[in-house]
MARMARDO-320789 format. One record per residue: y, x, z of N, C-alpha, C in turn; residue number from 1. Coordinates in steps of 0.001 Angstrom, whole numbers, plus 524288, in hexadecimal, padded with zeros to 5 digits. Layout:
<pts>
((Y; X; Z); (Y; X; Z); (Y; X; Z); NUM) ...
</pts>
This chain:
<pts>
((8489F; 39E26; 69025); (847D8; 3997C; 6932D); (8453E; 39549; 68FF1); 1) ((8467E; 39515; 68B2C); (84441; 3914E; 6879D); (83E56; 39203; 6873D); 2) ((83CA4; 396EA; 686F6); (8371D; 39814; 68687); (83448; 396A9; 68B9E); 3) ((83679; 397B9; 6901B); (83430; 39680; 69528); (833DA; 390A5; 695E3); 4) ((837C9; 38DCF; 69442); (837CB; 38822; 694AE); (83383; 385D8; 6914E); 5) ((832F1; 387E0; 68C8F); (82EE6; 385E0; 68914); (82972; 386D1; 68B5F); 6) ((8287E; 38B57; 68DAB); (82372; 38C99; 68FFB); (82278; 3891D; 694B8); 7) ((82670; 38845; 697F3); (825E5; 384F8; 69C90); (824C8; 37F5B; 69B10); 8) ((827B7; 37D57; 6973C); (826D2; 377F9; 6956F); (82167; 37781; 6930A); 9) ((81FD8; 37B73; 6901D); (81AAE; 37B6B; 68DB3); (8166C; 37B56; 691E1); 10) ((81712; 37E85; 695F4); (8133C; 37E9F; 69A39); (81311; 37967; 69D1D); 11) ((817A0; 37730; 69E22); (817D2; 37220; 6A0CC); (8154C; 36DD8; 69D8B); 12) ((8165B; 36DDA; 6987E); (813EC; 369EB; 69516); (80E01; 36AA6; 694DE); 13) ((80C4F; 36F6D; 694B8); (806B1; 3707E; 6949E); (80423; 36E8C; 699A6); 14) ((8068D; 36FBA; 69E04); (80473; 36DEF; 6A301); (804C0; 367FF; 6A37F); 15) ((80907; 365C6; 6A1DC); (809BC; 3601F; 6A258); (805CF; 35D2C; 69EFC); 16) ((8049F; 35F40; 69A7F); (80100; 35C90; 696FF); (7FB55; 35DCA; 6985C); 17) ((7FA1A; 362A2; 69984); (7F4AA; 3641C; 69A61); (7F2C7; 3632C; 69FEC); 18) ((7F616; 36376; 6A3BD); (7F475; 362D6; 6A930); (7F20E; 35D88; 6AA48); 19) ((7F482; 35936; 6A8B2); (7F1FD; 35430; 6A9C2); (7ECC6; 3538E; 6A6EF); 20) ((7EC4E; 355C2; 6A266); (7E773; 3554D; 69F74); (7E31D; 3585E; 6A228); 21) ((7E45E; 35CE6; 6A43E); (7E082; 36031; 6A6CB); (7DEFB; 35DF2; 6AC18); 22) ((7E2B3; 35BEC; 6AF1C); (7E17F; 35A21; 6B461); (7DFCB; 35477; 6B4A7); 23) ((7E121; 35148; 6B0FB); (7DFD5; 34BBB; 6B152); (7D9FD; 34AA4; 6B110); 24) ((7D706; 34CF8; 6AD8E); (7D17D; 34B9D; 6AD43); (7CE55; 34D1C; 6B218); 25) ((7CFBE; 35143; 6B4C8); (7CCA4; 352F5; 6B945); (7CC8F; 34EE4; 6BDA4); 26) ((7D106; 34CC9; 6BF65); (7D0B9; 348C0; 6C377); (7CDE9; 343D5; 6C1A7); 27) ((7CEAB; 34257; 6BCD1); (7CC04; 33DA7; 6BAD5); (7C627; 33E9D; 6BA9F); 28) ((7C4A2; 3432C; 6B8C3); (7BF1C; 3448A; 6B877); (7BCB8; 344DD; 6BDEA); 29) ((7BF7B; 34730; 6C191); (7BD8C; 347A4; 6C6F0); (7BD0B; 3424B; 6C974); 30) ((7C0B4; 33EE4; 6C877); (7C073; 339A0; 6CAAF); (7BBC5; 336A9; 6C886); 31) ((7BAA4; 33752; 6C390); (7B629; 334B0; 6C139); (7B110; 336A7; 6C39E); 32) ((7B09B; 33BB7; 6C455); (7ABDE; 33DDA; 6C6B0); (7AB4D; 33C26; 6CC59); 33) ((7AF8A; 33C0F; 6CF2B); (7AF58; 33AC2; 6D4AE); (7AD63; 3352F; 6D58B); 34) ((7AED3; 33198; 6D245); (7AD4D; 32C2B; 6D310); (7A7A1; 32B25; 6D19E); 35) ((7A55D; 32E45; 6CE35); (7A006; 32D3F; 6CC85); (79BF9; 33082; 6CF6F); 36) ((79D8A; 334B3; 6D1F1); (799DC; 3381A; 6D497); (79933; 3364D; 6DA44); 37) ((79446; 33580; 6DBD5); (7931F; 33401; 6E137); (792ED; 338DE; 6E4A5); 38) ((79455; 33824; 6E98C); (793AA; 33C62; 6ED49); (78DDA; 33CB8; 6EEA0); 39) ((78C3F; 3412D; 6F064); (786B6; 341F3; 6F1AB); (785E2; 341F0; 6F791); 40) ((78136; 34042; 6F919); (77F9B; 340C0; 6FE8C); (77E3E; 3466E; 6FF95); 41) ((77F25; 34820; 70453); (77D55; 34D4E; 705E9); (77789; 34CDA; 70743); 42) ((774BD; 35130; 70785); (76F39; 350E6; 7090F); (76E75; 34E69; 70E75); 43) ((77204; 34F70; 71218); (7719A; 34D17; 7174C); (7724E; 3472D; 716FF); 44) ((775D7; 34567; 713AE); (776AF; 33FC0; 7130D); (771F7; 33D2F; 71084); 45) ((76FA9; 33FCB; 70CB1); (76AE7; 33DB5; 70A38); (76671; 33D54; 70E2E); 46) ((765EA; 3415C; 7116B); (761CC; 3415F; 7156C); (762B4; 33CF6; 71952); 47) ((76797; 33C15; 71AC0); (768EE; 337E1; 71E5F); (76767; 33294; 71C1A); 48) ((768F2; 3318F; 7174A); (767B7; 32C89; 714C1); (761D0; 32BCB; 71474); 49) ((75F18; 32FD0; 712C9); (75965; 32F67; 71228); (756C3; 32E5A; 71766); 50) ((75843; 33138; 71B72); (755D4; 33094; 7208D); (756D2; 32B1E; 722BB); 51) ((75BB9; 32975; 722C5); (75D0A; 3246C; 72516); (75A86; 31FF0; 72206); 52) ((75A8B; 32042; 71CE6); (75810; 31C2F; 719B7); (75232; 31BF9; 71AB4); 53) ((74FBA; 3208D; 71B0F); (74A19; 320BA; 71C17); (748BD; 31E75; 72169); 54) ((74BF2; 31FA2; 72558); (74AEF; 31D99; 72A96); (74B4D; 317A7; 72A94); 55) ((74F6B; 31582; 72833); (74FEE; 30FC9; 7280C); (74B75; 30D4B; 724F9); 56) ((749D1; 30FD5; 720C4); (74570; 30DCA; 71DB6); (74072; 30DB9; 720FE); 57) ((73F62; 31208; 723CA); (73AB8; 31241; 72722); (73AE8; 30E08; 72B5A); 58) ((73F82; 30D60; 72DB8); (73FFF; 30965; 731D4); (73EFC; 303F4; 72FA3); 59) ((7410C; 302DE; 72AFC); (74016; 2FDBD; 72885); (73A48; 2FCE8; 72796); 60) ((737D3; 300CB; 7254A); (73248; 3005C; 723F9); (72EFD; 2FFCE; 728EB); 61) ((73014; 302F5; 72CE9); (72CFA; 302BD; 731B4); (72DAD; 2FD85; 7347C); 62) ((7326F; 2FB8D; 73498); (73368; 2F68E; 73730); (730AB; 2F222; 7344A); 63) ((7312E; 2F209; 72F2E); (72EA5; 2EDE9; 72C1E); (728B7; 2EE61; 72C5E); 64) ((726BE; 2F325; 72C6E); (7211C; 2F3FB; 72CFE); (71F3A; 2F1F0; 73249); 65) ((7224A; 2F2D0; 73659); (720DD; 2F0E8; 73B8A); (720DA; 2EAF5; 73BAA); 66) ((724B4; 2E888; 7392F); (724E8; 2E2C7; 738F3); (72019; 2E0AD; 73621); 67) ((71EBE; 2E30F; 731B2); (71A12; 2E15F; 72EC8); (71521; 2E228; 73207); 68) ((714F8; 2E66B; 734E5); (7106F; 2E777; 73838); (70FEC; 2E34E; 73C7B); 69) ((71434; 2E1EA; 73EF8); (71411; 2DDF9; 74321); (71250; 2D8AF; 740F6); 70) ((713FC; 2D771; 73C3D); (71265; 2D27D; 739DE); (70C83; 2D247; 738EE); 71) ((70A0C; 2D6C6; 73857); (7046C; 2D701; 73767); (7016D; 2D8D1; 73C3F); 72) ((703A4; 2D808; 740CA); (7014B; 2D9E8; 745AB); (6FBF5; 2D772; 746C2); 73) ((6FB0C; 2D2C8; 744DE); (6F61B; 2D018; 745E4); (6F16D; 2D2E2; 74371); 74) ((6F25E; 2D62E; 73F9F); (6EE23; 2D8ED; 73CF1); (6EBDC; 2DD68; 74034); 75) ((6EE99; 2DF08; 7444C); (6ED17; 2E3A5; 7474A); (6EB25; 2E230; 74CBA); 76) ((6E7AF; 2E56B; 74EB6); (6E5FE; 2E4D6; 75422); (6EA44; 2E714; 757A2); 77) ((6EA3A; 2E5B8; 75C9A); (6EE66; 2E737; 76033); (6EF33; 2ED25; 7607D); 78) ((6EB05; 2F00F; 76104); (6EB7E; 2F5BC; 76184); (6ED85; 2F82E; 75C78); 79) ((6EB7C; 2F659; 75813); (6ED2D; 2F858; 7530A); (6F2F1; 2F6FF; 7521C); 80) ((6F466; 2F233; 75383); (6F9D2; 2F076; 752EF); (6FD72; 2F3E7; 7563C); 81) ((6FC00; 2F4EE; 75B17); (6FF31; 2F826; 75E97); (6FFC3; 2FDB6; 75C7C); 82) ((6FB97; 2FFE8; 75A5A); (6FBCB; 30535; 75834); (6FF76; 30572; 7537B); 83) ((6FF26; 30183; 75026); (70282; 30174; 74B84); (70839; 300AE; 74D18); 84) ((7092F; 2FD3F; 750F4); (70E86; 2FC6F; 752D9); (710BA; 3018C; 754F4); 85) ((70DB1; 3044E; 75811); (70F75; 30955; 75A42); (710CA; 30D31; 755E4); 86) ((70D6B; 30D7C; 75200); (70E45; 31113; 74DA8); (71346; 30FB5; 74AAB); 87) ((713E9; 30AB8; 7497F); (71889; 308FE; 74695); (71D84; 309DD; 749BD); 88) ((71D55; 308D6; 74EC8); (721F4; 309A2; 7520A); (7234C; 30F73; 75299); 89) ((71F58; 312D2; 752C6); (72053; 31876; 75304); (7230B; 31A63; 74E0A); 90) ((72126; 318A0; 74989); (7239D; 31A10; 74494); (72932; 3180D; 74433); 91) ((72A00; 3134A; 745EC); (72F28; 310E2; 745DD); (732E1; 313F1; 74967); 92) ((730F4; 31575; 74DF9); (73424; 31878; 751A6); (735A2; 31DCC; 74F54); 93) ((73205; 32053; 74CA3); (73333; 32557; 74A20); (73785; 324C2; 7460E); 94) ((7375E; 32097; 7430B); (73B71; 31FAB; 73F28); (740B2; 31EB7; 741CD); 95) ((740AE; 31BE9; 74621); (7458F; 31B11; 74903); (747BD; 32041; 74B0E); 96) ((7445F; 323DE; 74C78); (7462F; 32907; 74E2B); (748AE; 32C02; 7499F); 97) ((74685; 32B60; 744E8); (748C9; 32DE8; 7404D); (74E44; 32BDA; 73F25); 98) ((74F49; 3270A; 740B9); (75467; 324AB; 73FB5); (758BF; 32775; 742AB); 99) ((75764; 32A4B; 746C0); (75B55; 32CF3; 749EC); (75C5B; 33286; 74814); 100) ((75AB0; 333E8; 7436A); (75B54; 33943; 74177); (76113; 33AC8; 74103); 101) ((7644A; 33753; 73ED7); (769C9; 3388C; 73DFE); (76D14; 336A4; 7428D); 102) ((76F97; 33A4D; 74529); (77347; 338E5; 7493F); (77865; 33752; 7469B); 103) ((77BAF; 3344F; 7493F); (7809B; 332A0; 746CB); (783DD; 3371C; 7449C); 104) ((783F2; 33B95; 7472F); (78708; 33FFB; 7454A); (78480; 342BB; 740A5); 105) ((77F82; 341AA; 73F8E); (77CC8; 34411; 73B21); (77D56; 340EA; 73619); 106) ((77F62; 33C3A; 73679); (77FAF; 338C1; 731F5); (7842A; 33A7E; 72E6F); 107) ((78321; 33B28; 72955); (7875F; 33C80; 725C2); (78BB6; 3385E; 725E8); 108) ((79080; 33A05; 72529); (79514; 336A8; 725BE); (79507; 331A6; 722A2); 109) ((7934E; 331DE; 71DCB); (79372; 32D2E; 71A8B); (78F44; 3292E; 71BFC); 110) ((78BD7; 32A8E; 71FB4); (7879A; 32710; 72138); (78851; 324A3; 7269E); 111) ((78CFF; 32489; 72895); (78DED; 32244; 72DCE); (78C73; 31C76; 72DDF); 112) ((78E04; 31981; 729DD); (78CB6; 313F0; 729A7); (786D2; 3133B; 72904); 113) ((7847D; 3165D; 725B6); (77ED8; 31621; 724CF); (77BEC; 3174A; 729E5); 114) ((77DCA; 31B35; 72CCB); (77B43; 31CA0; 731B8); (77BB1; 3182C; 7359F); 115) ((7802D; 31594; 735C7); (780BD; 3113F; 7397B); (77CF9; 30CCF; 7381A); 116) ((77C3C; 30BB5; 73315); (77873; 307B4; 73171); (772E2; 30965; 732C9); 117) ((771C4; 30E63; 73216); (76CA0; 31077; 73352); (76B7D; 30FE8; 73929); 118) ((76F4D; 31141; 73C5F); (76E9D; 310ED; 7420D); (76DC4; 30B44; 743B6); 119) ((770C5; 307AA; 74181); (7701A; 30229; 742D4); (76AA7; 30044; 74147); 120) ((768E9; 301C3; 73C9E); (763BC; 30029; 73ACD); (75F74; 30253; 73E5C); 121) ((75FD7; 30751; 73FBB); (75BCD; 30997; 7430F); (75C06; 30760; 74895); 122) ((760A1; 305E5; 74A69); (760FC; 3035F; 74F91); (75E18; 2FE26; 74F94); 123) ((75EC0; 2FB18; 74B6F); (75BDE; 2F623; 74B06); (7560A; 2F71E; 74AC7); 124) ((75473; 2FB17; 747D6); (74EE4; 2FC3B; 7475E); (74CB3; 2FE4F; 74C79); 125) ((74FB9; 30157; 74F4D); (74E0A; 30346; 75461); (74D47; 2FEBD; 7582F); 126) ((750D6; 2FAFB; 75804); (75045; 2F651; 75B5B); (74B4D; 2F352; 759F7); 127) ((74A4D; 2F2CD; 754E9); (7458C; 2F021; 7532F); (740B9; 2F318; 75514); 128) ((740DB; 2F83E; 754BC); (73C84; 2FB78; 7568F); (73BA6; 2FAB5; 75C6C); 129) ((73FD1; 2FAB6; 75F68); (73F58; 2FA1D; 76511); (73D21; 2F4C8; 76689); 130) ((73EAC; 2F0C6; 763B0); (73C8C; 2EB88; 764AF); (736AC; 2EB7B; 763AF); 131) ((73516; 2ED97; 75F4D); (72F82; 2EDB8; 75DF6); (72C88; 2F129; 761D6); 132) ((72EBB; 2F598; 76321); (72C28; 2F92A; 766C8); (72B4A; 2F687; 76C09); 133) ((72F47; 2F3DD; 76E06); (72EA8; 2F145; 7731C); (72B00; 2EC8E; 772C0); 134) ((72AD7; 2E9F9; 76E41); (72768; 2E56D; 76DA4); (721A9; 2E707; 76D80); 135) ((72074; 2EB3B; 76AB7); (71AFD; 2ECBF; 76A14); (71923; 2F0DF; 76DF8); 136) ((71CA1; 2F42F; 76FB5); (71B08; 2F86B; 7732F); (71DB7; 2F820; 7787D); 137) ((71FF6; 2F3B5; 779AD); (722AA; 2F305; 77EA4); (71EEB; 2F2F1; 7833A); 138) ((72125; 2F306; 787E6); (71E09; 2F330; 78CB3); (71B2E; 2EE13; 78DC6); 139) ((71D9B; 2E9CB; 78C60); (71B20; 2E4C8; 78D98); (71981; 2E1EF; 788A8); 140) ((715C9; 2DE9A; 78959); (713E0; 2DB5B; 7851A); (717B4; 2D6D3; 78457); 141) ((7191A; 2D5BE; 77F83); (71CEF; 2D1AE; 77E62); (71A49; 2CC82; 77D16); 142) ((71CC7; 2C852; 77EB6); (71AD2; 2C322; 77D3D); (71C3D; 2C232; 77785); 143) ((71A0D; 2BE01; 7755B); (71B2F; 2BCBE; 76FEB); (72101; 2BB9C; 76F18); 144) ((72373; 2B8F2; 772C4); (72907; 2B7B5; 77255); (72C54; 2BCB2; 77287); 145) ((72AF3; 2C045; 77607); (72DD0; 2C536; 77661); (72D10; 2C87F; 77173); 146) ((72845; 2C86D; 76F67); (72734; 2CB55; 76A99); (72A42; 2C906; 76606); 147) ((72A71; 2C3D5; 765AD); (72D7F; 2C147; 76189); (73344; 2C2AA; 761F7); 148) ((73543; 2C2BB; 766B1); (73ABF; 2C41B; 7679D); (73BD5; 2C9B9; 765E2); 149) ((73852; 2CD43; 76737); (738F6; 2D2C0; 765AB); (738A4; 2D352; 75FB9); 150) ((7351C; 2D074; 75D55); (73499; 2D0C5; 757AA); (73975; 2CE9D; 754E9); 151) ((73BD2; 2CA86; 7570E); (740AD; 2C879; 754D3); (744FB; 2CC94; 75523); 152) ((74561; 2CF30; 75992); (74944; 2D356; 75A33); (74830; 2D7CA; 75660); 153) ((7432D; 2D90C; 755D4); (741AD; 2DD32; 75237); (74355; 2DBDB; 74CA9); 154) ((74230; 2D718; 74AFA); (74383; 2D576; 745A4); (74970; 2D59A; 744DA); 155) ((74C5D; 2D3E6; 748BF); (75214; 2D3FC; 7486E); (75413; 2D99B; 747C7); 156) ((75202; 2DD34; 74ADE); (75390; 2E2B2; 74A7B); (751E9; 2E502; 74536); 157) ((74D54; 2E36D; 7435C); (74B73; 2E55F; 73E56); (74F03; 2E3A2; 739E6); 158) ((7509A; 2DEB9; 739DF); (75410; 2DCD8; 735B5); (7596E; 2DF6C; 7360B); 159) ((75B55; 2E077; 73ABD); (76047; 2E34C; 73B4D); (75FB9; 2E8D6; 7391F); 160) ((75B42; 2EB45; 73A2B); (75A2F; 2F07B; 7380F); (75A22; 2F064; 7321B); 161) ((7577A; 2EC98; 72FE0); (7571F; 2EC31; 72A28); (75C96; 2EB95; 727D1); 162) ((75FE0; 2E866; 72A46); (76533; 2E79A; 7285A); (7685F; 2EC9F; 72866); 163) ((76833; 2EF79; 72CAC); (76B20; 2F464; 72D06); (768E2; 2F888; 7295A); 164) ((763C8; 2F8B3; 728CE); (76161; 2FC78; 72536); (762F6; 2FB40; 71F98); 165) ((76352; 2F652; 71E4C); (76503; 2F4BD; 71911); (76AB3; 2F64D; 71829); 166) ((76DFC; 2F58C; 71C13); (77376; 2F722; 71BA6); (773DE; 2FD0B; 71B05); 167) ((7709A; 2FFEE; 71DC8); (77059; 305A0; 71D3C); (76F15; 3070E; 7178E); 168) ((76B1F; 3048D; 7154F); (7699D; 305A6; 70FE7); (76E0B; 3047A; 70C18); 169) ((770CA; 30027; 70CEF); (7752A; 2FEBE; 70983); (77984; 302CA; 709CE); 170) ((77A96; 304B6; 70E76); (77EAB; 308B3; 70F1D); (77D1A; 30DCF; 70C73); 171) ((7782C; 30F43; 70CD2); (77648; 313F5; 70A20); (776CC; 31340; 70436); 172) ((77574; 30EB1; 7023B); (77600; 30DB0; 6FC99); (77BB4; 30DFF; 6FAED); 173) ((77F42; 30C0B; 6FE3B); (784D7; 30C4D; 6FD02); (78695; 31204; 6FCC6); 174) ((784DC; 3152B; 7007F); (78640; 31AB4; 70073); (783CE; 31D8C; 6FBD0); 175) ((77F2A; 31BFD; 6FA46); (77C9B; 31E7C; 6F5CB); (77F90; 31D84; 6F0BA); 176) ((7828E; 31954; 6F07D); (785CC; 31860; 6EBDD); (78A5A; 31C2A; 6EBA6); 177) ((78C0E; 31E09; 6F038); (79070; 321AC; 6F07E); (78ECA; 3275D; 6F01A); 178) ((78A03; 3287F; 6F1F4); (78816; 32DE1; 6F22B); (782F6; 32E4F; 6EF4C); 179) ((781DA; 33320; 6ED97); (77CE7; 33422; 6EAEC); (778DB; 335DF; 6EEC2); 180) 
</pts>
C-alpha cells in the first residue's frame, strides 16, 4: 500500500504541477491571436461592396455632370442640347437599373444597414432623375417659374442623395476596420 500511495501522490503532484503550465499558455495565446486577427469578407460580400459602391459613384458623377451640363446650356443649340440631354438621361437611367441588382434577400447579413442606406440614396437619386426627366422630356413645355421650381426640387433631392451616399461610405469604412 505504501508503494501504491507513493505512485498515486507522485502522479497527482505531476499532474497538479504540469497541467496548469501546459494548458495555461494555449488560452492566453489564442486570446491574443483572436483580438488581433480580422475576420475576412467572403467573395460574395466583396462583390456586393464593390458593386454598390460603384453604382453610387456612377450616380454621383452622372448627376454632377448633368448639373454642370445644365449650367453651360447656353453654349449649345436647341437640337444639340436636346440630344445630349437624352443621352445623359439614358446613361443615368441605366445606372439606376444597375442599382436594383441586389434584392433584399440577396444582401449578406452584415450589410443590412448598408443596404438600407443604399436604398435610401438611390431613392433620392431616382426622384431627382424623375424630376429632370419630366422637366426636359415631359409632355408640356414649362414656364420659367415651373422650371425653377423643378430645379429647386431636383437640387434638394440631389443633396439628400449626397448625404445618404456619404453615410453609406462611412458605414463601409467602419465595416472595413472590422473585416479584411
